[in-house]
C-alpha positions in Angstrom: 111.1 88.7 73.0 108.2 88.8 75.4 107.6 92.6 75.0 106.2 93.5 71.6 107.5 96.9 70.6 104.7 99.3 69.9 103.7 102.9 70.4 100.2 103.7 71.8 97.9 105.5 69.3 98.3 109.2 69.7 94.6 110.2 69.8 91.8 108.0 71.1 88.7 107.3 69.0 86.7 110.0 70.8 89.0 112.8 69.7 88.2 114.6 66.4 91.4 114.4 64.3 91.5 115.3 60.7 94.2 115.9 58.1 95.0 119.6 57.4 97.1 120.2 54.3 99.9 122.8 54.7 103.0 123.7 52.8 105.4 124.7 55.5 105.2 124.6 59.3 106.8 127.0 61.8 107.6 125.0 65.0 108.1 127.0 68.2 107.8 126.7 72.0 105.5 128.9 73.9 107.2 131.9 75.6 103.9 133.3 76.8 104.5 134.2 80.6 100.8 133.8 81.4 100.4 130.1 80.2 99.6 127.4 82.7 99.3 123.7 81.7 98.6 120.4 83.5 99.8 117.0 81.9 99.1 113.5 83.2 101.9 111.1 82.7 101.5 107.2 82.9 104.6 105.1 82.7 104.5 101.3 82.3 107.7 99.3 83.1 108.1 95.7 82.0 110.6 93.2 83.5 111.6 89.6 82.8 114.0 87.7 85.0 115.3 84.2 84.8 116.8 82.9 88.0 117.3 79.3 89.3 115.3 78.0 86.3 112.2 80.3 87.1 111.0 82.9 84.6 109.4 85.9 86.2 107.5 88.6 84.2 106.4 91.8 86.0 104.4 94.9 84.8 104.6 98.1 86.9 102.5 101.2 86.4 103.6 104.7 87.6 101.4 107.8 87.4 102.4 111.4 87.8 100.8 114.9 87.2 102.8 117.9 86.2 101.8 121.5 86.6 103.8 124.0 84.6 103.6 127.7 84.9 105.5 130.0 82.5 106.8 133.1 84.3 108.1 136.2 82.8 111.9 136.6 82.2 113.8 139.8 81.7 115.2 138.5 78.3 113.1 138.6 75.2 111.8 135.3 73.7 112.3 133.1 76.8 110.4 132.3 79.9 111.0 130.6 83.2 109.2 127.3 83.2 108.3 126.2 86.7 107.5 122.5 86.8 105.8 120.9 89.8 105.7 117.1 89.3 103.5 115.1 91.7 104.5 111.5 91.6 102.0 108.9 92.9 103.1 105.5 94.4 103.5 103.0 91.8 101.7 99.7 91.6 102.7 96.1 90.4 100.0 95.5 87.8 100.8 91.9 87.2 103.3 89.3 88.2 103.7 85.9 86.4 106.1 83.0 87.2 106.6 80.6 84.4 103.6 82.0 82.7 101.3 81.6 85.7 99.8 84.6 87.6 100.9 85.2 91.0 98.2 86.3 93.4 100.4 88.1 95.8 102.7 90.5 93.9 106.0 91.9 95.2 106.0 95.4 96.6 106.9 98.5 94.4 109.9 99.0 96.6 111.5 96.0 94.8 111.9 98.2 91.7 113.7 100.9 93.6 110.7 103.3 93.5 109.2 105.3 96.3 106.1 103.8 98.2 104.6 107.2 99.0 103.8 110.3 97.0 106.6 112.7 96.4 106.8 116.1 94.8 109.6 117.9 92.8 109.4 121.6 91.9 112.1 123.0 89.6 112.6 126.0 87.3 114.3 126.0 83.9 114.5 128.4 81.0 112.4 127.8 77.8 113.2 129.5 74.6 111.4 129.5 71.2 113.6 126.6 69.9 114.5 124.7 73.1 112.3 123.7 76.0 113.0 121.6 79.2 111.4 118.2 79.4 108.9 117.0 81.9 110.3 113.7 83.2 108.9 111.7 86.2 111.2 109.5 88.3 112.1 106.0 87.2 114.8 103.3 87.9 118.4 103.6 86.7 118.1 102.3 83.1 114.5 103.5 82.4 115.1 107.1 83.4 117.4 108.0 80.6 115.2 106.4 78.0 112.1 108.1 79.5 114.0 111.4 79.3 115.0 110.7 75.6 111.4 110.0 74.7 110.1 113.1 76.6 112.7 115.7 75.8 111.4 116.6 72.4 110.7 120.4 72.5 113.6 121.2 70.2 112.7 122.7 66.9 114.4 123.9 63.7 114.9 127.7 63.4 113.3 127.9 59.9 109.8 126.8 58.7 109.9 123.2 57.5 107.7 121.2 55.1 105.8 118.1 55.9 108.2 115.1 55.7 111.2 117.2 56.9 113.7 115.4 59.0 116.3 116.8 61.5 118.4 115.2 64.3 120.1 116.4 67.5 122.5 114.8 69.9 121.1 113.6 73.2 123.0 112.7 76.4 122.5 112.0 80.1 125.0 110.5 82.6 123.7 107.0 81.7 122.8 107.4 78.0 124.3 108.9 74.8 122.8 109.0 71.4 120.8 110.9 68.8 117.1 111.8 68.4 115.9 111.7 64.8 112.8 113.9 64.2 110.3 113.7 61.3 107.4 116.1 60.8 104.8 113.5 59.8 101.6 115.6 59.0 99.4 118.5 59.9 96.2 117.8 61.8 93.2 119.3 63.5 92.5 118.0 66.9 89.2 119.4 68.1 89.7 123.2 67.9 93.5 123.0 67.8 95.6 123.2 64.6 98.3 120.7 65.2 101.2 118.7 63.7 102.2 115.1 64.4 106.0 114.5 65.0 107.8 111.2 65.1 111.1 110.8 67.0 113.4 107.8 66.7 116.1 107.4 69.3 119.5 105.7 68.6 122.3 105.4 71.2 123.9 103.3 74.0 124.0 103.2 77.7 127.0 104.7 79.4 128.2 105.6 83.0 126.7 103.4 85.7 124.4 101.7 83.1 127.3 100.8 80.8 127.9 97.0 80.6 124.9 96.2 82.6 122.2 97.2 80.1 122.0 96.9 76.2 119.8 99.4 74.4 117.6 98.1 71.6 115.2 100.7 70.4 113.0 103.6 71.4 110.6 106.0 69.6 108.1 108.7 70.4 105.1 110.2 68.6 103.6 113.5 69.7 100.9 115.8 68.7 101.9 119.5 69.0 99.4 122.4 69.2 100.7 125.1 66.8 98.9 128.0 68.3 99.4 127.2 72.0 102.8 125.6 71.2 102.4 122.8 73.7 102.1 119.0 73.7 98.6 117.8 73.4 99.6 114.1 73.7 102.9 112.1 73.6 103.3 108.4 73.6 106.5 106.4 73.4 108.0 103.0 73.9 111.6 101.7 74.4 113.1 98.2 74.8 116.4 97.2 76.3 118.2 94.2 77.9 119.6 93.6 81.3 122.8 91.7 80.9 123.2 89.2 83.7 126.0 86.6 83.4 125.2 85.0 80.0 121.5 85.8 80.2 119.9 88.7 78.3 116.7 89.7 80.2 114.2 91.8 78.2 112.9 95.1 79.7 110.7 97.9 78.4 109.4 101.3 79.2 106.2 102.9 77.8 105.0 106.4 78.4 101.7 108.2 77.7 101.5 112.0 78.4 98.2 113.8 77.9 97.3 117.5 78.3 94.5 117.7 80.9 94.2 121.5 81.4 95.5 124.9 80.1 94.7 128.4 81.0 95.9 131.9 80.9 96.9 133.5 84.2 96.0 137.0 85.2 98.7 139.4 86.0 97.7 139.1 89.7 98.0 135.3 89.6 101.3 135.5 87.9 102.7 137.9 90.6 101.4 135.5 93.2 103.0 132.5 91.5 106.4 134.3 91.3 106.3 135.5 94.9 105.2 132.1 96.4 107.8 130.4 94.2 110.6 132.6 95.8 109.1 131.8 99.3 109.4 128.0 98.4 113.0 128.5 97.3 113.9 130.0 100.6 112.3 127.2 102.5 114.2 124.7 100.3 117.4 126.4 101.0 116.8 126.1 104.8 116.0 122.4 104.3 119.2 121.7 102.2 121.3 123.6 104.8 120.0 121.1 107.5 117.9 123.7 109.3 114.8 121.6 109.3 113.0 123.6 112.0 113.4 126.7 110.0 112.1 124.9 106.9 109.0 123.8 108.8 108.4 127.4 110.0 108.7 128.7 106.4 106.2 126.1 105.3 103.8 127.2 108.0 104.2 130.9 107.0 103.7 129.9 103.3 100.3 128.3 104.0 99.2 131.2 106.1 100.0 133.6 103.2 98.9 131.5 100.3 96.4 129.0 101.7 95.3 128.0 98.1 98.6 128.7 96.4 99.5 126.6 93.3 102.8 125.3 94.9 101.0 123.9 98.1 101.8 120.3 97.2 105.5 121.1 96.9 105.6 123.0 100.3 103.5 120.3 102.0 106.0 117.6 100.8 109.0 119.8 101.9 107.5 120.2 105.3 106.8 116.4 105.7 110.5 115.7 104.8 111.8 118.3 107.2 109.7 116.9 110.0 110.8 113.4 109.2 114.4 114.4 109.2 113.8 116.4 112.4 112.0 113.5 114.2 113.9 110.5 112.8 117.0 112.2 111.7 118.9 112.0 115.0 122.5 110.6 114.6 122.6 106.9 115.5 124.3 105.6 118.7 127.8 104.3 117.9 126.9 100.6 118.1 123.7 101.1 116.1 125.6 103.0 113.4 128.2 100.2 113.1 125.4 97.6 112.8 123.6 99.8 110.2 126.7 100.2 108.1 127.5 96.4 108.3 124.0 95.5 107.2 124.2 97.9 104.2 127.6 96.6 103.3 126.1 93.0 103.3 123.3 94.3 101.0 125.9 95.8 98.7 127.8 92.5 98.5 124.5 90.7 97.6 123.7 93.2 94.9 127.3 93.0 93.5 127.3 89.2 93.5 123.9 88.8 91.8 124.4 91.9 89.6 121.1 93.2 91.0 120.9 96.8 89.8 117.7 97.6 91.6 119.0 96.4 94.9 122.2 98.4 94.4 120.2 101.5 93.7 118.0 101.1 96.8 121.0 100.4 98.9 122.8 103.4 97.6 119.9 105.6 98.7 119.9 104.1 102.1 123.6 104.5 102.4 123.5 108.3 101.5 120.7 108.8 104.1 122.8 107.1 106.8 125.8 109.2 105.8 123.9 112.4 105.8 122.6 111.9 109.3 125.8 110.5 110.7 128.5 112.4 108.8 130.5 113.5 111.8 130.7 110.1 113.4 131.5 108.4 110.1 134.3 110.9 109.5 135.8 110.1 113.0 135.5 106.4 112.1 137.8 106.8 109.1 140.5 107.7 111.6 139.9 104.8 114.0 142.7 102.4 114.9 140.5 99.5 114.0 141.0 98.8 110.3 137.5 97.2 110.1 135.9 100.3 111.2 138.0 102.4 108.9 137.0 100.2 106.0 133.3 100.5 106.8 133.5 104.2 107.1 135.5 104.7 103.9 132.9 102.7 102.0 130.0 104.7 103.5 131.9 107.9 102.8 132.2 107.1 99.1 128.4 107.6 98.8 128.8 111.3 99.6 128.2 113.5 96.6 130.7 116.3 97.2 134.2 116.5 95.7 135.6 116.4 99.2 134.0 113.0 99.8 135.7 111.7 96.6 139.1 113.2 97.7 138.9 111.6 101.1 138.1 108.1 99.6 141.1 108.6 97.2 143.3 109.3 100.2 142.1 106.1 101.7 143.5 104.1 98.8 146.8 104.8 100.3 145.9 103.5 103.7 148.4 101.0 105.4 145.6 98.4 105.7 144.8 96.3 102.6 141.3 95.9 103.9 140.8 99.7 103.9 142.3 100.1 100.5 140.0 97.3 99.1 136.9 99.0 100.5 138.1 102.3 99.2 138.3 100.6 95.7 134.8 99.2 96.2 133.6 102.6 97.1 135.1 104.2 94.0 133.4 101.5 91.9 130.1 102.0 93.6 130.4 105.8 93.2 131.1 105.4 89.5 132.4 109.0 89.2 133.9 109.7 85.7 136.2 112.3 87.2 138.1 109.8 89.2 141.9 110.2 88.5 143.0 107.4 86.1 146.3 107.2 87.8 144.5 106.4 91.1 142.7 103.5 89.5 145.9 102.3 88.0 147.5 102.3 91.4 144.8 100.0 92.7 145.3 97.6 89.8 149.0 97.5 90.8 148.5 97.3 94.5 150.8 94.9 96.4 147.7 93.1 97.9 145.8 90.7 95.7 142.4 91.6 97.2 143.0 95.3 96.4 144.0 94.4 92.9 140.9 92.3 92.3 138.7 95.3 93.3 140.8 97.8 91.3 
């Protein structure tokens, strides 16, 4: 295999790290409402492809910064963890063809990753024994492995001795398995009393990733500060295979998360963080409801009130997206919409024919955006007399995320036109919803038309 499996050393040579003997260790998450932390996360993706006799090896680097504020909750022994993740554009570090470096690398968009900064702000509950993970964005198969390596703040309820092992089930829509923990040793890292924990991951891909990827191995090492109850540093690595026809193309993902800052917020700063977070939530609600002008107005008012607020990157990003939707988010003219849908269908065919997961993922994003901006027109197209237009519309409709979208596509499998039924089947396959009625899938397999049966 071209990717040698390894885990980056946890602490660099410049850090002071010494063994600290201890009988038993109490592991807990912080539930201090005044704690604020900043972590930097670097992710390395490695790819190998073999096509038309040409071997291509690519290395991609992604960087993110996560700011977490722990806010008071009404219940004892838990806090609301507000995580703002700022993801920077990725870069293709190297590209080799048949072992020779290529001067002009492919763009980052070839990996299904954004070419501009984006910001995500979410809140989740954290308890003494279970804490939410900080996970930056990544492509389809890398994301669940990255999550498995980073979602580690889950601790036994009783003190445990060095060498103790415990396990917990782990599952995402694309991966199911088990995390095996081992408390390796007690340490001192600078002024922090800490422990080193090793996590080994077992499992398999499922959902959209099943049958396309084969998991090999993954593990994480972390240094956990006992007093602050936070990650000082975490490193992990995973390897898996892309299954393409008879080929098995090796892939890997490595992650390095380092604590860069920690501080205790004053009561005044906590109140401001909570109040401004509520204001952001209201602006986000306007955006999600399609009221982009109101979202922009809310962002302007936010900056006027909190010109140096901690959530400014999130509100700025929300405003940019609202302006983009407002400027460029006009429904397409009828002919332009038909051409756009036809082009996206052609891209889907290419992704399906070559089993190109990244292309399929990018195409799905584009299809969802076209559907979001032109939903009324596409709904009308599903009732058009022209079966070709109905087929296009039904396939586009399958990328909608609501149960109503799924129900409409299911009804289209009973259309009088075999072409429409076939594209409804394609849509169900592209959607990959586990809640799809098995009887519906069986009806497609037994359809009177051979084209529909092939897709079912």
